[in-house]
Structures are given as C-alpha cells and as structure tokens.
MARBA-3410 file (N, C-alpha, C, O; in Angstrom, 1 decimal):
130
-50.4,30.7,46.1,-50.8,29.8,45.0,-49.7,29.5,44.1,-49.5,28.4,43.6 ~ -48.8,30.5,43.9,-47.7,30.4,43.0,-46.7,29.3,43.4,-46.2,28.5,42.6 ~ -46.4,29.3,44.7,-45.5,28.2,45.2,-46.1,26.9,45.2,-45.4,25.9,45.0 ~ -47.4,26.8,45.4,-48.1,25.5,45.3,-48.1,25.0,43.9,-47.9,23.8,43.7 ~ -48.3,25.9,42.9,-48.2,25.5,41.5,-46.9,24.9,41.1,-46.8,24.0,40.4
-45.8,25.5,41.6,-44.4,25.0,41.4,-44.3,23.6,42.0,-43.7,22.8,41.4 ~ -44.8,23.5,43.2,-44.7,22.2,43.9,-45.5,21.1,43.1,-45.1,19.9,43.0 ~ -46.7,21.5,42.6,-47.5,20.5,41.8,-46.7,20.1,40.6,-46.6,18.9,40.3 ~ -46.1,21.1,39.9,-45.3,20.7,38.7,-44.2,19.8,39.0,-43.9,18.8,38.3 ~ -43.5,20.1,40.1,-42.3,19.3,40.5,-42.7,17.9,40.9,-42.1,16.9,40.4
-43.8,17.8,41.6,-44.2,16.5,42.1,-44.8,15.7,40.9,-44.7,14.4,40.9 ~ -45.5,16.3,40.0,-46.1,15.7,38.8,-45.0,15.0,38.0,-45.2,13.9,37.4 ~ -43.8,15.5,38.0,-42.7,15.0,37.2,-42.1,13.7,37.8,-41.4,13.0,37.1 ~ -42.4,13.4,39.0,-41.8,12.3,39.7,-42.5,11.0,39.3,-41.9,10.0,39.0 ~ -43.8,11.0,39.2,-44.6,9.8,38.8,-44.7,8.8,39.9,-44.3,9.0,41.0
-45.3,7.7,39.6,-45.6,6.6,40.5,-44.5,5.6,40.4,-44.1,5.2,39.3 ~ -43.9,5.2,41.6,-42.8,4.3,41.6,-43.0,3.4,42.8,-43.9,3.6,43.7 ~ -42.2,2.3,42.9,-42.3,1.5,44.1,-41.3,2.0,45.2,-41.5,1.6,46.3 ~ -40.4,2.8,44.8,-39.4,3.4,45.8,-39.2,4.9,45.4,-39.0,5.2,44.2 ~ -39.2,5.7,46.4,-38.9,7.1,46.2,-37.7,7.5,47.0,-37.5,7.1,48.2
-36.8,8.4,46.4,-35.7,8.9,47.1,-36.1,9.8,48.2,-37.2,10.3,48.3 ~ -35.2,10.2,49.1,-35.4,11.2,50.1,-35.9,12.5,49.5,-36.8,13.1,50.0 ~ -35.2,12.9,48.4,-35.5,14.2,47.8,-36.9,14.2,47.2,-37.6,15.2,47.3 ~ -37.3,13.0,46.6,-38.7,12.9,46.1,-39.7,13.0,47.2,-40.7,13.6,47.1 ~ -39.4,12.3,48.3,-40.3,12.4,49.5,-40.4,13.8,50.0,-41.5,14.2,50.5
-39.3,14.5,50.0,-39.3,15.9,50.5,-40.2,16.7,49.5,-40.9,17.6,50.0 ~ -40.1,16.5,48.3,-41.0,17.2,47.3,-42.4,16.9,47.6,-43.2,17.8,47.6 ~ -42.8,15.7,47.9,-44.2,15.3,48.2,-44.6,16.0,49.5,-45.7,16.5,49.6 ~ -43.7,16.0,50.5,-44.0,16.6,51.8,-44.2,18.1,51.6,-45.2,18.7,52.2 ~ -43.4,18.7,50.8,-43.5,20.2,50.5,-44.9,20.4,49.8,-45.6,21.4,50.2
-45.2,19.6,48.9,-46.5,19.8,48.2,-47.7,19.7,49.1,-48.6,20.5,49.1 ~ -47.7,18.6,50.0,-48.9,18.5,50.9,-48.9,19.6,51.9,-50.0,20.0,52.2 ~ -47.8,20.1,52.3,-47.8,21.2,53.3,-48.3,22.5,52.6,-49.1,23.2,53.2 ~ -47.8,22.8,51.4,-48.3,24.0,50.7,-49.8,23.9,50.4,-50.5,24.9,50.5 ~ -50.2,22.7,50.0,-51.7,22.5,49.7,-52.5,22.8,51.0,-53.5,23.5,50.9
-52.1,22.2,52.1,-52.8,22.5,53.4,-52.8,23.9,53.8,-53.9,24.5,54.1 ~ -51.7,24.6,53.7,-51.6,26.0,54.1,-52.4,26.9,53.1,-53.1,27.8,53.6 ~ -52.3,26.6,51.8,-53.1,27.4,50.9,-54.6,27.3,51.1,-55.3,28.3,51.1 ~ -55.0,26.0,51.3,-56.4,25.8,51.5,-56.9,26.4,52.8,-58.0,27.0,52.9 ~ -56.1,26.4,53.8,-56.4,27.0,55.1,-56.6,28.5,55.0,-57.6,29.1,55.4
-55.6,29.1,54.3,-55.7,30.6,54.2,-56.9,31.0,53.4,-57.6,31.9,53.7 ~ -57.1,30.3,52.3,-58.3,30.6,51.4,-59.6,30.4,52.2,-60.4,31.3,52.1 ~ -59.8,29.3,52.8,-61.1,29.0,53.5,-61.2,29.8,54.7,-62.3,30.4,54.9 ~ -60.2,29.8,55.6,-60.4,30.4,56.9,-60.2,31.9,56.9,-60.8,32.6,57.8 ~ -59.4,32.4,56.0,-59.2,33.9,56.0,-60.1,34.5,54.9,-60.9,35.4,55.2
-59.9,34.1,53.6,-60.5,34.8,52.5,-62.0,34.6,52.5,-62.8,35.5,52.5 ~ -62.4,33.3,52.5,-63.9,33.0,52.4,-64.6,33.4,53.7,-65.7,33.9,53.6 ~ -64.0,33.3,54.8,-64.7,33.8,56.1,-64.8,35.3,56.1,-65.8,35.8,56.6 ~ -63.8,36.0,55.5,-63.9,37.5,55.4,-65.0,37.9,54.5,-65.8,38.8,54.8 ~ -65.2,37.2,53.4,-66.3,37.4,52.5,-67.6,37.2,53.1,-68.6,38.0,53.0
-67.7,36.1,53.9,-68.9,35.8,54.7,-69.3,37.0,55.6,-70.5,37.4,55.6 ~ -68.3,37.6,56.2,-68.6,38.8,57.1,-69.0,40.0,56.3,-69.9,40.7,56.6 ~ -68.3,40.2,55.2,-68.6,41.4,54.3,-70.0,41.3,53.7,-70.6,42.3,53.5 ~ -70.5,40.1,53.5,-71.8,39.9,52.9,-72.9,39.9,54.0,-74.1,39.8,53.7 ~ -72.4,40.0,55.3,-73.3,40.0,56.4,-74.1,38.7,56.5,-75.3,38.7,56.9
-73.5,37.6,56.1,-74.1,36.3,56.2,-73.9,35.7,57.6,-72.8,35.9,58.1 ~ -74.8,35.0,58.1,-74.6,34.4,59.4,-73.6,33.3,59.3,-73.4,32.6,58.3 ~ -72.9,33.0,60.4,-71.9,31.9,60.4,-72.7,30.6,60.5,-73.5,30.4,61.4 ~ -72.4,29.8,59.5,-73.1,28.5,59.4,-72.1,27.4,59.3,-70.9,27.7,59.1 ~ -72.5,26.1,59.4,-71.5,25.1,59.2,-70.8,25.1,57.8,-71.4,25.7,56.9
-69.6,24.6,57.8,-68.8,24.7,56.6,-69.5,24.2,55.3,-69.5,25.0,54.3 ~ -70.2,23.1,55.3,-70.9,22.6,54.1,-72.0,23.6,53.7,-72.1,23.8,52.5 ~ -72.7,24.1,54.6,-73.8,25.0,54.3,-73.2,26.3,53.7,-73.7,26.8,52.7 ~ -72.1,26.8,54.2,-71.5,28.0,53.7,-70.9,27.8,52.3,-71.0,28.6,51.5 ~ -70.3,26.6,52.1,-69.8,26.3,50.7,-71.0,26.3,49.7,-70.8,26.8,48.6
-72.1,25.6,50.1,-73.2,25.6,49.2,-73.7,27.0,48.9,-74.1,27.3,47.7 ~ -73.8,27.8,49.9,-74.3,29.2,49.7,-73.3,30.0,48.9,-73.7,30.8,48.0 ~ -72.0,29.8,49.2,-71.0,30.5,48.4,-71.0,30.2,46.9,-70.8,31.0,46.1 ~ -71.3,28.9,46.6,-71.4,28.5,45.2,-72.6,29.2,44.6,-72.5,29.7,43.5 ~ -73.8,29.3,45.3,-75.0,29.9,44.7,-74.7,31.4,44.5,-75.3,32.0,43.6
-74.0,32.0,45.4,-73.7,33.5,45.3,-72.6,33.8,44.3,-72.4,34.9,43.9 ~ -71.9,32.7,43.8,-70.8,33.0,42.8,-69.5,33.3,43.4,-68.6,33.7,42.7 ~ -69.4,33.1,44.7,-68.1,33.3,45.4,-67.1,32.3,45.1,-65.9,32.6,45.0 ~ -67.5,31.0,44.9,-66.7,29.9,44.6,-67.2,29.2,43.3,-68.4,29.4,43.0 ~ -66.4,28.4,42.7,-66.9,27.6,41.6,-67.7,26.4,42.0,-68.7,26.1,41.4
-67.2,25.6,43.0,-67.8,24.4,43.3,-67.7,24.1,44.8,-66.6,23.9,45.4 ~ -68.9,23.9,45.4,-68.9,23.5,46.8,-68.4,22.1,47.0,-67.6,21.9,48.0 ~ -68.7,21.2,46.1,-68.2,19.9,46.2,-66.7,19.8,46.2,-66.1,19.0,47.0 ~ -66.1,20.5,45.3,-64.6,20.5,45.3,-64.0,21.0,46.5,-63.0,20.5,47.0 ~ -64.6,22.1,47.1,-64.0,22.7,48.3,-64.2,21.8,49.5,-63.4,21.8,50.4
-65.3,21.1,49.5,-65.6,20.1,50.6,-64.5,19.0,50.5,-64.0,18.5,51.5 ~ -64.2,18.5,49.3,-63.2,17.5,49.1,-61.8,18.0,49.5,-61.0,17.3,50.1 ~ -61.5,19.3,49.1,-60.3,19.9,49.5,-60.1,20.0,51.0,-59.0,19.6,51.5 ~ -61.2,20.4,51.7,-61.1,20.4,53.1,-60.9,19.1,53.7,-60.2,18.9,54.7 ~ -61.6,18.1,53.2,-61.4,16.7,53.7,-60.0,16.2,53.5,-59.4,15.6,54.4
-59.4,16.5,52.3,-58.1,16.0,52.1,-57.1,16.8,53.0,-56.2,16.2,53.5 ~ -57.3,18.1,53.2,-56.5,18.9,54.1,-56.5,18.3,55.5,-55.5,18.2,56.1 ~ -57.7,17.9,56.0,-57.8,17.3,57.3,-57.1,16.0,57.4,-56.5,15.7,58.4 ~ -57.2,15.2,56.3,-56.5,14.0,56.3,-55.0,14.2,56.4,-54.3,13.5,57.1 ~ -54.5,15.1,55.6,-53.0,15.4,55.6,-52.6,15.9,57.0,-51.6,15.4,57.5
-53.3,16.8,57.6,-52.9,17.4,58.9,-53.2,16.5,60.1,-52.3,16.4,61.0 ~ -54.3,15.8,60.1,-54.7,15.1,61.3,-54.4,13.6,61.3,-54.2,12.9,62.3 ~ -54.4,13.0,60.1,-54.3,11.5,60.0,-53.1,11.1,59.1,-53.0,10.0,58.7 ~ -52.2,12.0,59.0,-51.0,11.8,58.1,-50.1,10.8,58.6,-49.6,10.8,59.7 ~ -49.8,9.8,57.7,-48.8,8.8,57.9,-47.7,9.0,57.0,-47.9,9.0,55.7
-46.4,9.2,57.4,-45.3,9.5,56.5,-45.2,8.5,55.4,-44.9,8.9,54.3 ~ -45.4,7.2,55.7,-45.2,6.2,54.7,-46.3,6.2,53.6,-46.2,5.5,52.6 ~ -47.4,6.9,53.9,-48.5,6.9,52.9,-48.6,8.2,52.1,-49.5,8.3,51.3 ~ -47.6,9.0,52.2,-47.6,10.3,51.5,-47.8,10.1,50.0,-48.5,10.9,49.3 ~ -47.1,9.2,49.4,-47.1,9.0,48.0,-48.5,8.6,47.5,-48.8,8.9,46.3
-49.3,8.0,48.3,-50.7,7.7,48.0,-51.6,9.0,47.9,-52.6,9.0,47.2 ~ -51.2,10.0,48.7,-52.0,11.2,48.7,-51.7,12.2,47.6,-52.5,13.0,47.2 ~ -50.5,12.0,47.0,-50.0,13.0,46.0,-50.9,13.1,44.8,-51.2,14.3,44.4 ~ -51.3,12.1,44.2,-52.2,12.2,43.0,-53.5,13.0,43.3,-53.9,13.9,42.5 ~ -54.1,12.8,44.5,-55.3,13.5,44.9,-55.0,15.0,45.2,-55.7,15.9,44.8
-53.8,15.2,45.8,-53.4,16.6,46.1,-53.2,17.4,44.8,-53.6,18.5,44.7 ~ -52.6,16.7,43.8,-52.3,17.4,42.5,-53.7,17.7,41.8,-53.9,18.8,41.4 ~ -54.6,16.8,41.8,-55.9,17.0,41.2,-56.7,18.1,41.9,-57.2,19.0,41.3 ~ -56.7,18.0,43.2,-57.5,19.0,44.0,-56.8,20.4,44.1,-57.4,21.4,44.3 ~ -55.5,20.4,43.8,-54.8,21.7,43.7,-55.3,22.5,42.6,-55.4,23.7,42.6
-55.6,21.8,41.5,-56.1,22.5,40.3,-57.5,23.0,40.6,-57.9,24.1,40.2 ~ -58.3,22.2,41.3,-59.7,22.6,41.7,-59.6,23.8,42.7,-60.4,24.8,42.6 ~ -58.6,23.8,43.6,-58.4,24.9,44.5,-58.1,26.2,43.7,-58.6,27.3,44.0 ~ -57.2,26.1,42.7,-56.8,27.2,41.9,-58.0,27.8,41.2,-58.2,29.0,41.1 ~ -58.9,26.9,40.6,-60.1,27.3,39.9,-61.0,28.1,40.9,-61.6,29.1,40.5
-61.2,27.6,42.1,-62.1,28.3,43.1,-61.5,29.6,43.5,-62.3,30.6,43.6 ~ -60.2,29.7,43.6,-59.6,31.0,44.0,-59.8,32.0,42.9,-60.0,33.1,43.1 ~ -59.7,31.5,41.6,-59.9,32.4,40.5,-61.3,32.9,40.5,-61.6,34.1,40.2 ~ -62.3,32.0,40.8,-63.7,32.5,40.8,-63.9,33.5,41.9,-64.6,34.5,41.7 ~ -63.3,33.3,43.1,-63.4,34.2,44.2,-62.8,35.6,43.8,-63.3,36.6,44.1
-61.7,35.5,43.1,-61.0,36.8,42.7,-62.0,37.6,41.8,-62.1,38.8,41.9 ~ -62.6,36.9,40.8,-63.6,37.5,39.9,-64.7,38.1,40.7,-65.2,39.2,40.4 ~ -65.2,37.4,41.7,-66.3,37.9,42.5,-65.9,39.1,43.3,-66.7,40.1,43.3 ~ -64.7,39.2,43.8,-64.2,40.3,44.5,-64.0,41.5,43.6,-64.3,42.7,44.0 ~ -63.5,41.2,42.4,-63.3,42.3,41.4,-64.6,42.9,41.0,-64.7,44.1,40.8
-65.6,42.1,40.7,-66.9,42.6,40.3,-67.5,43.5,41.4,-68.3,44.5,41.0 ~ -67.2,43.3,42.6,-67.7,44.1,43.7,-66.8,45.3,44.1,-67.1,46.0,45.0 ~ -65.7,45.4,43.3,-64.7,46.4,43.6,-64.1,46.2,45.0,-63.8,47.2,45.7 ~ -64.0,45.0,45.5,-63.4,44.7,46.8,-61.9,44.4,46.7,-61.3,44.1,47.7 ~ -61.5,44.3,45.5,-60.1,43.9,45.3,-59.4,44.9,44.3,-58.2,44.7,44.0
END
C-alpha cells in the first residue's frame, strides 16, 4: 500500500493534459500496475484467507463482498466491486493510449482501497489475528 500511495501522489501531480511525456506515461503505468497488484493481493490473498478463517463457504465475489461488509471485514462492498472491475479493465482490456483516462479513477479508487484495507486491519486486530 505504501508504494501505491507514493505512485498516487506522483500521478496526482501530473494533472490532465493533451500530451504526456514518456516519463509521465511511465508514472501512470506504474500507478495502474501497483493498483492492480495491491487489489489482487488484498482480495485474493487477504480476504480469501479471512473467508477460510471464518469457515464461510466459497461464494461468488459479489456475494462475498456483501457478506464481508455485513461482518465488518471491509468498509464497502460497492467500492471493492468497483475496484475489482477497474482492475479487470486494466489487466484484460488495457489500451496503452487510454491509460491517462484510467488514472483519475485509479486515484479515486486507490483511496477506497486504502480505506477498506484499514477496515480489514481493524477487524483482524479485534480478533487478535494480527
């Protein structure tokens, strides 16, 4: 999360332009890659591990996010569903020339990702699992 936060700060300083330098595009690429990796680790490793620790059945992603919100594992199912959708767009439908259009949403959802991670951390601490 710390390297993602640095990338968010760096990309936020670039702003919207009609032309981006190679270095600016590299900053955007780094941001989207870190966003995708961070969300993958969080959802696929951390949240799935919590699912197992709670002895919850494996259910579709949307159902699990809704249940996780009700249990207090995450802050917002809707934001994590949006994060997952954006992650999939970056990884599977990514067009290099469209990266600058994704950056504002990545910046916004990175903050939501951080909030959900903080909620999960509190959940784990309350259970003495962390």
